[in-house]
MARKOL-618613 format. One line per 4 residues: number of its first residue (from 0); their letters; for each residue z, y, x of C-alpha. Coordinates in nm, 2 decimals. Last residue first. Layout:
BEGIN
NUM) A) Z Y X; ...
This chain:
BEGIN
79) XXXX) -4.71 -0.77 -2.03; -4.47 -0.69 -1.74; -4.62 -0.43 -1.51; -4.39 -0.15 -1.64
75) XXXX) -4.09 -0.36 -1.55; -4.21 -0.40 -1.19; -4.26 -0.03 -1.14; -3.93 0.07 -1.30
71) XXXX) -3.74 -0.18 -1.09; -3.91 -0.07 -0.77; -3.84 0.30 -0.84; -3.47 0.22 -0.90
67) XXXX) -3.46 0.02 -0.58; -3.61 0.31 -0.39; -3.34 0.54 -0.54; -3.06 0.30 -0.42
63) XXXX) -2.84 0.19 -0.70; -2.53 0.36 -0.85; -2.66 0.65 -0.64; -2.63 0.90 -0.93
59) XXXX) -3.00 0.97 -0.91; -3.09 0.61 -0.89; -2.86 0.51 -1.18; -3.00 0.79 -1.39
55) XXXX) -3.36 0.68 -1.32; -3.27 0.32 -1.41; -3.09 0.42 -1.73; -3.39 0.62 -1.85
51) XXXX) -3.63 0.35 -1.74; -3.43 0.09 -1.94; -3.42 0.30 -2.26; -3.80 0.35 -2.24
47) XXXX) -3.86 -0.01 -2.16; -3.65 -0.13 -2.45; -3.84 0.09 -2.69; -4.18 -0.03 -2.55
43) XXXX) -4.06 -0.39 -2.56; -3.96 -0.37 -2.92; -4.29 -0.23 -3.01; -4.49 -0.48 -2.81
39) XXXX) -4.33 -0.80 -2.95; -4.12 -1.05 -2.77; -3.87 -0.86 -2.56; -3.69 -1.08 -2.31
35) XXXX) -3.79 -0.89 -2.00; -3.71 -0.55 -2.15; -3.38 -0.67 -2.29; -3.28 -0.81 -1.95
31) XXXX) -3.35 -0.47 -1.79; -3.13 -0.30 -2.05; -2.85 -0.56 -2.00; -2.86 -0.50 -1.62
27) XXXX) -2.83 -0.13 -1.66; -2.55 -0.15 -1.91; -2.36 -0.38 -1.67; -2.41 -0.14 -1.38
23) XXXX) -2.28 0.14 -1.60; -1.97 -0.05 -1.69; -1.90 -0.16 -1.33; -1.95 0.19 -1.21
19) XXXX) -1.69 0.33 -1.45; -1.44 0.06 -1.35; -1.50 0.12 -0.98; -1.46 0.49 -1.05
15) XXXX) -1.11 0.45 -1.19; -0.99 0.22 -0.92; -1.14 0.44 -0.65; -0.97 0.75 -0.79
11) XXXX) -0.63 0.58 -0.79; -0.67 0.46 -0.43; -0.79 0.81 -0.32; -0.47 0.95 -0.48
7) XXXX) -0.26 0.71 -0.28; -0.45 0.79 0.04; -0.39 1.16 -0.02; -0.02 1.11 -0.06
3) XXXX) 0.02 0.90 0.25; 0.21 0.57 0.22; -0.08 0.35 0.12; 0.00 0.00 0.00
């Protein structure tokens, strides 16, 4: 356990941010899964729009690397 006040605060912040990141990463994975599992074109288009929005946001916020975000978007848009 940390003894220094700033280290204790950092530990609290890390715990909170880890929970937030876990939730956002889960949303991202579910959105990508929904695009891949979509059966008809209309559902897929809606799922792709939502996934691209989440992927872009994740790349900007550094939840995932920006190049990884670009790769995900590119590969998802190629799926027919």
